[in-house]
C-alpha positions as a printed Julia matrix, in Angstrom:
537×3 Matrix{Float64}:
 120.71  105.16   63.57
 118.81  104.45   60.46
 117.84  100.96   61.7
 116.66  102.52   64.92
 114.55  105.01   63.16
 113.13  101.95   60.67
 112.4    99.96   63.97
 110.18  103.43   65.12
 108.18  103.45   61.93
 107.41   99.56   61.69
 106.71   98.97   65.3
 104.67  102.18   65.55
 102.08  100.21   63.31
 102.67   96.77   64.08
 102.28   96.28   67.92
  99.25   96.51   69.63
  99.99   97.18   73.25
  99.49  100.48   75.33
 102.99  101.36   74.67
 102.71  100.79   70.96
  99.88  103.41   70.69
 102.32  106.12   71.05
 103.29  108.01   67.82
 106.85  107.0    67.82
 107.85  103.45   69.55
 111.36  101.55   69.52
 112.0    97.84   70.06
 114.79   97.47   72.74
 116.23   94.23   74.22
 114.23   94.9    77.13
 111.12   95.89   75.73
 109.01   98.41   73.52
 110.01  102.08   74.27
 107.66  104.88   73.06
 106.4   108.27   73.47
 104.46  110.9    71.72
 107.66  113.06   71.03
 110.94  111.77   70.21
 114.25  113.53   69.19
 118.17  112.41   68.87
 120.96  114.18   69.99
 123.44  112.04   68.17
 124.12  109.78   71.12
 120.88  109.06   72.72
 116.99  108.93   71.75
 114.95  110.9    73.93
 111.23  110.01   74.26
 109.05  112.6    75.77
 105.15  113.16   76.41
 103.96  109.81   77.98
 107.17  108.27   77.67
 106.76  104.4    78.16
 108.69  101.35   78.47
 106.88   97.91   78.16
 108.36   94.42   78.44
 107.41   90.92   79.66
 105.46   91.5    82.77
 106.08   95.28   83.34
 105.1    98.49   81.8
 106.39  101.81   82.89
 105.71  105.33   82.14
 107.55  108.65   82.68
 107.63  112.13   81.72
 110.87  111.35   79.72
 113.0   108.42   79.19
 116.37  108.46   77.38
 117.86  105.68   75.51
 121.46  105.14   74.98
 121.38  102.92   71.74
 125.43  101.94   71.95
 125.05  100.98   75.78
 121.41   99.74   75.28
 120.73  101.39   78.82
 118.0   103.86   80.01
 117.8   107.15   81.88
 114.4   108.66   83.51
 113.14  109.95   86.91
 109.78  109.75   88.34
 108.38  106.42   87.0
 105.11  104.84   87.35
 103.48  101.52   86.16
 102.93   97.86   86.95
 105.55   94.96   87.35
 104.03   91.68   87.46
 100.76   92.79   89.01
 102.32   95.06   91.49
 101.74   98.89   91.23
 104.9   100.31   91.12
 106.92  103.76   91.79
 110.42  104.52   91.12
 112.84  107.34   91.88
 114.72  106.89   88.76
 116.05  104.43   85.7
 119.58  104.1    85.56
 120.83  101.64   82.95
 118.45   98.52   83.52
 117.98   99.11   87.12
 115.11  101.11   88.78
 116.08  102.9    91.7
 114.16  103.91   94.94
 111.53  101.5    94.16
 107.92  101.35   96.05
 105.72   98.36   95.13
 102.05   97.95   96.43
  99.54   95.26   96.13
  96.42   95.07   97.99
  97.49   95.76  101.76
 101.13   94.77  100.83
 103.92   97.45  100.54
 107.17   96.67   99.48
 110.38   99.06   99.26
 113.37   97.92   97.54
 116.78  100.14   96.72
 116.73   98.63   93.39
 114.67   96.4    91.1
 115.75   94.63   87.96
 114.27   95.14   84.24
 114.12   91.26   84.18
 111.43   89.02   84.17
 110.69   88.02   87.06
 112.1    91.63   88.41
 114.47   90.86   91.17
 114.68   93.6    94.15
 117.65   93.98   96.4
 117.69   95.54   99.74
 113.7    94.8   100.0
 111.52   96.14  102.97
 108.04   94.37  102.97
 105.26   95.9   105.06
 102.19   93.44  105.57
  99.27   93.99  108.13
 101.02   92.07  110.97
 104.65   91.95  109.99
 107.78   94.0   109.0
 109.79   92.17  106.45
 113.29   92.59  105.27
 115.3    90.59  102.68
 118.7    90.8   100.93
 117.23   89.66   97.42
 113.7    89.2    96.34
 112.06   88.15   93.02
 108.51   89.12   92.57
 105.54   87.54   90.1
 101.96   87.67   90.18
 101.66   84.94   92.49
 104.32   84.75   94.56
 107.58   86.28   95.88
 111.03   84.35   96.5
 112.92   85.92   99.49
 116.4    85.4   100.14
 118.41   86.64  103.57
 114.76   86.96  105.13
 113.92   88.39  108.12
 110.22   89.35  109.88
 108.96   90.48  112.8
 105.56   91.57  113.98
 107.54   94.08  116.52
 106.61   97.64  115.78
 109.98   98.63  116.81
 113.29   96.56  116.92
 113.62   92.84  116.34
 113.6    91.32  119.64
 111.14   88.68  118.37
 111.8    87.76  114.93
 111.52   84.73  112.04
 114.71   84.3   110.06
 114.7    82.36  106.68
 117.54   81.9   104.17
 115.07   81.44  101.54
 111.26   81.85  101.67
 108.3    81.69   99.37
 105.75   84.22   99.73
 102.15   83.7    98.33
 100.86   86.98   97.7
  97.26   86.17   97.53
  96.84   84.14  100.71
  99.58   85.97  102.67
 101.3    82.64  103.45
 105.19   82.37  103.74
 106.96   79.05  104.04
 110.36   78.18  104.28
 113.26   76.42  106.85
 113.12   78.8   109.71
 114.51   79.84  113.22
 112.58   81.77  115.8
 114.67   84.68  117.49
 113.81   85.83  120.99
 116.37   88.39  122.03
 119.47   86.68  121.92
 118.32   82.91  121.41
 117.71   81.38  118.02
 115.39   78.29  118.18
 115.39   76.39  114.78
 111.75   75.48  114.0
 112.89   73.36  110.63
 110.09   73.97  108.06
 107.49   76.84  109.08
 104.53   78.58  107.9
 103.66   82.16  108.5
 100.49   84.1   107.46
 101.95   87.56  107.02
  98.29   89.22  107.27
  97.57   88.38  110.53
  99.61   88.62  113.78
 100.95   85.66  115.64
  98.95   84.18  118.22
 101.87   84.26  120.88
 101.51   84.67  124.4
 103.64   84.54  127.4
 103.86   80.65  128.89
 105.37   81.89  132.21
 102.9    82.05  134.92
 103.28   83.85  137.99
 101.03   84.98  140.66
 100.41   85.22  144.19
  97.55   85.53  146.87
  97.23   85.29  150.86
  94.85   82.35  150.61
  96.37   80.5   147.45
 100.14   80.95  148.01
 102.23   81.18  144.95
 101.69   79.94  141.43
 104.95   79.57  139.33
 105.75   77.55  136.22
 104.81   76.98  132.51
 101.46   76.74  131.19
 100.91   75.93  127.42
 104.5    76.01  126.41
 104.83   75.54  122.29
 106.8    72.64  121.27
 106.79   73.78  117.46
 106.68   70.85  114.81
 107.75   70.99  111.09
 105.23   72.79  108.92
 103.12   74.36  111.5
 101.86   77.95  111.28
 104.2    79.94  113.51
 101.95   80.77  116.68
  99.6    78.09  116.05
 101.72   75.26  117.5
  99.31   72.36  118.57
 101.76   70.5   120.93
 102.0    72.09  124.44
 103.46   71.34  127.89
 102.25   72.56  130.94
 104.45   72.45  134.08
 103.07   74.46  137.09
 103.63   74.48  140.76
 100.71   76.05  142.88
  99.87   76.38  146.42
 103.71   77.14  147.25
 104.09   78.32  150.87
 100.63   76.73  151.67
  99.48   73.38  153.07
  98.08   72.75  149.17
 101.03   72.65  147.16
 101.09   70.62  143.9
 102.99   69.95  140.76
 100.99   69.79  137.58
 102.28   68.06  134.61
 100.76   68.36  131.24
 101.11   67.44  127.56
  98.53   67.9   125.04
  98.35   68.21  120.98
  95.41   69.77  119.79
  92.39   68.09  121.42
  94.15   65.19  122.71
  96.31   65.53  125.91
  96.9    64.21  129.33
  97.75   65.52  132.85
  99.2    64.37  135.97
  99.1    66.15  139.19
 101.25   65.56  142.21
 100.76   66.57  145.76
  97.52   68.35  146.88
  94.62   66.94  144.99
  96.82   64.24  143.23
  95.28   62.38  140.04
  95.3    62.05  136.49
  93.31   63.32  133.39
  93.14   62.37  129.79
  91.05   64.19  126.83
  90.69   63.32  123.15
  88.03   65.5   121.4
  84.86   65.27  123.33
  86.16   62.39  125.67
  87.36   62.79  129.06
  88.58   60.41  131.5
  89.73   61.72  135.4
  90.8    60.01  138.71
  91.46   61.71  141.62
  92.1    58.97  144.6
  92.09   61.5   147.52
  89.53   64.59  146.24
  90.45   68.06  147.97
  86.45   68.67  148.34
  83.34   66.78  148.28
  82.44   68.24  144.78
  85.64   66.77  143.05
  85.02   62.99  141.73
  87.07   60.42  142.91
  86.33   58.96  139.22
  84.89   60.7   135.88
  84.31   59.42  132.42
  82.52   62.07  130.1
  81.49   62.5   126.45
  80.12   65.79  125.27
  79.82   66.48  121.61
  78.72   69.62  120.06
  76.11   70.29  117.31
  74.78   72.9   115.42
  71.29   73.01  114.04
  69.41   75.52  112.26
  71.45   78.38  114.53
  70.73   76.63  117.34
  73.94   74.97  119.76
  73.37   71.86  120.98
  75.81   70.02  123.53
  74.38   66.59  124.8
  76.48   64.94  127.47
  76.86   61.23  129.1
  78.73   61.26  132.31
  79.5    58.92  135.19
  81.04   60.2   138.43
  81.82   59.14  141.94
  82.05   61.94  144.45
  81.82   61.91  148.4
  78.14   62.83  148.02
  76.68   60.52  145.26
  77.79   58.26  142.13
  76.24   57.39  138.99
  75.42   58.17  135.57
  73.92   61.5   134.18
  72.26   61.73  130.66
  71.84   65.48  129.78
  71.59   68.29  127.34
  72.38   71.85  126.97
  71.5    74.25  124.44
  71.07   78.05  123.33
  69.55   79.4   120.43
  70.83   83.13  119.79
  68.76   85.36  117.6
  69.32   89.06  116.63
  67.82   91.88  114.39
  68.97   95.09  113.15
  67.33   97.95  111.53
  68.99  101.4   111.12
  70.16  102.55  114.57
  68.06   99.9   116.45
  69.47   96.56  117.27
  67.6    93.66  119.5
  69.38   90.29  120.66
  67.83   87.36  122.42
  69.27   84.15  123.53
  67.24   81.27  125.45
  68.83   78.36  126.86
  68.49   75.24  129.21
  70.15   72.36  131.07
  68.29   69.15  131.48
  70.01   66.35  133.56
  68.6    62.95  133.8
  69.6    60.62  136.78
  68.57   56.79  136.58
  66.1    56.31  139.43
  66.21   59.93  140.61
  64.34   63.15  140.09
  65.86   64.93  136.9
  67.45   68.8   137.09
  66.64   71.42  134.72
  67.95   75.27  134.6
  66.5    77.61  132.16
  67.75   80.67  131.25
  67.78   83.77  128.88
  69.1    86.97  127.94
  67.68   90.1   126.23
  69.76   93.33  125.11
  68.16   96.02  123.26
  70.54   98.72  121.61
  70.22  102.19  120.06
  73.16  103.92  118.23
  73.07  107.17  116.37
  76.08  109.5   115.77
  77.65  109.88  119.23
  74.61  109.03  121.25
  73.94  105.13  122.07
  71.87  103.55  124.81
  71.69   99.9   125.47
  69.78   97.92  128.19
  70.14   94.05  128.82
  68.54   91.19  131.03
  69.97   87.91  131.93
  68.27   85.57  134.22
  68.68   81.88  135.09
  65.96   79.71  137.0
  65.6    76.12  138.34
  61.9    75.18  137.93
  62.22   72.11  139.8
  64.32   73.48  142.86
  68.24   73.0   143.44
  68.17   68.95  142.76
  71.52   68.73  140.75
  73.19   65.53  141.8
  76.5    66.81  140.76
  78.57   69.97  140.91
  79.45   69.58  137.21
  75.61   70.51  135.7
  74.71   72.84  138.53
  73.41   76.17  137.38
  72.35   78.14  140.19
  69.41   80.81  139.94
  70.46   84.68  139.39
  69.66   87.65  137.43
  71.32   90.84  136.25
  70.08   94.16  134.76
  72.4    96.58  132.86
  71.37  100.13  131.53
  74.0   101.99  129.82
  73.5   105.6   128.47
  76.33  107.37  126.57
  77.18  110.4   124.76
  80.88  110.92  122.91
  83.25  110.26  125.81
  80.92  110.52  128.7
  79.06  107.35  129.74
  76.79  106.25  132.84
  75.89  102.71  133.81
  73.63  101.21  136.42
  73.53   97.63  136.74
  71.65   95.32  139.38
  72.55   91.61  140.36
  70.76   89.25  142.34
  72.33   85.7   142.69
  70.93   83.92  145.45
  69.63   86.81  147.24
  72.88   88.29  147.34
  71.72   91.7   145.91
  74.5    94.22  144.39
  73.33   97.38  143.07
  75.72  100.09  141.22
  76.04  103.37  139.4
  78.92  104.17  137.61
  79.93  107.44  135.37
  83.24  107.22  133.18
  84.87  109.75  130.99
  87.34  108.79  128.23
  89.61  110.98  126.42
  92.37  110.21  124.05
  94.86  112.55  125.33
  93.8   112.42  129.23
  92.94  108.79  129.51
  89.68  107.2   131.34
  88.32  108.3   134.41
  85.66  106.24  136.26
  83.45  106.66  139.36
  81.28  104.13  140.67
  79.05  103.36  143.69
  77.77  100.0   144.52
  75.89   98.53  147.52
  76.19   94.78  148.38
  77.16   93.65  151.69
  78.16   97.08  152.36
  78.09  100.24  150.59
  81.3   101.25  148.52
  82.52  103.74  146.28
  84.98  103.02  143.41
  87.47  105.3   141.79
  89.54  104.3   138.92
  91.9   105.93  136.2
  93.54  104.42  133.29
  96.05  106.07  131.25
  95.78  106.32  127.3
  96.89  103.22  125.71
 100.36  103.94  123.88
 100.44  104.3   120.04
 101.87  101.47  118.52
 104.46  103.16  116.89
 105.73  104.44  120.32
 108.85  102.33  121.06
 109.1   102.82  124.84
 106.08  103.77  127.32
 104.68  103.08  130.56
 100.78  102.6   131.26
  99.12  102.85  134.55
  95.5   102.03  136.0
  95.52  102.71  139.58
  92.24  102.06  141.4
  90.83  102.36  145.24
  87.52  101.43  146.9
  85.99  103.42  149.67
  83.76  102.03  152.26
  82.36  103.61  155.69
  85.12  102.46  157.64
  87.84  103.85  155.14
  89.77  102.18  152.21
  88.04   98.81  151.41
  90.43   97.85  148.45
  93.35   99.29  146.11
  94.92   98.05  143.49
  97.45   99.1   140.43
  97.91   97.63  136.95
 101.45   98.81  135.44
 102.42   97.96  131.95
 105.82   98.38  130.45
 105.67   98.68  126.68
 109.02   98.13  124.66
 109.52   97.86  120.92
 108.05   94.29  120.96
 106.32   93.49  124.22
 104.03   94.62  127.0
 105.03   93.51  130.27
 102.08   93.74  132.7
 102.06   93.48  136.53
  98.73   93.56  138.47
  98.54   93.84  141.98
  95.37   94.33  144.3
  94.58   94.09  148.28
  90.99   93.58  149.1
  90.79   94.69  152.69
  86.8    94.04  152.85
  84.91   92.06  150.19
  81.32   92.05  149.12
  79.66   89.12  150.25
  81.63   85.98  149.9
  84.52   87.91  147.92
  88.06   86.67  148.9
  89.99   89.4   150.57
  93.76   89.48  151.04
  96.47   90.39  148.42
  97.02   89.03  145.07
  99.81   89.45  142.35
  99.84   88.55  138.81
 102.19   88.94  135.91
 101.5    88.98  132.06
 103.56   89.36  128.97
 102.17   89.61  125.43
 103.23   90.78  122.02
 102.29   94.17  120.95
């Protein structure tokens, strides 16, 4: 006891850390212990009044810390402080273990059943919450720059672990949110080894269902895989560059075809068998395609194209050189497409303007020019907002494009929006090639009731549109059903009807979209169509 009191007196004057500023201090194997008051009951030293414990990489404070000198252990409750740059809260300190620990750093949150006072501290039964993932690990060590995780599992699912990433050992970089390790990807009961993988825990994975299933009266059935990922070692999960496409389309019709494609980043090739058979290859800005028996007069039998893209003082320029052979024409095209977006904002007002053009030159023929532009002005103040927008395209030399690739037909569109709170009104006017369409819509959106929409439009015939969409379920809701029915009414009765149905589970949103167009506007295709979608919540 005399030795302990001597250390109290000496270290109180010798040490200069925050804990050393307390009136009473004691050097222990784990670090410096201090407080504004100290007592001794014959077995333990009791530090009270901003009691603190400071060691290599950590600093803790509590209302009261008890030190058992014979055992070299501690007892305390309600601790706060820092550990390797992480803000720390702990329910209690028993011996040399912190219990019920909560750690935070930036947007990261971690919980551990217990955390050692070692350097670096080691946590057990760790739960880590990031902006995009839920993570659990059997064991983890924390430093200022990284965390080492053992027995690791991460999932982007709000509930359950139907989609998960498993690693025996992983390194998590705290500042960037990047995680690396030998991983396997779990989907329901299937485990797919990924070898070395990277994940950014600050952003959700870009995972979309590669399964394609759709049907229509005119196009038959489409079934297969589009952009199915083929992971390579070291790639970020969800950002896989190598993709496979195997798609059958036009099933049950005379236009059946099978498309096989493989791409890696900007390099790829496709082969189509059956209707419109041909090959296609691309590499960055280069494209080569051949279709020996084109399905229509505008599809080239042979095509070679170079389309680089440049940014110059805010303008986007896309020159192109192209050779094509179609049933109507063949030859070279030298062209340029460009646009210049400009915007201004002052208080509640904003204005955006974007002019553009496309110029195509054909050796020995008249050129083709298409000019277009868009203008949008908006006002937003509190719950009130108003927008007006115009878009128009003009072919000043007449429709003289030689190929369909550069065709930009004339047209215009006017939009007007007025809204206050959940109530919104909209007027629009479209006039592509004389097929004039005018419409008015009123919508009301409520977080508890959903969104109601009533519209009227007149094109080739007058039509009323009625639609409703349920409120989107909260992401924390593990099971939910979402419906969005719509119906169109003309003078002769129902003109169209459709339904979008989504089923949400703990990880995925399954979508089924069906629509039947009984009477279309102008050249709108009629008939039944069906589509299926799947995405990570």
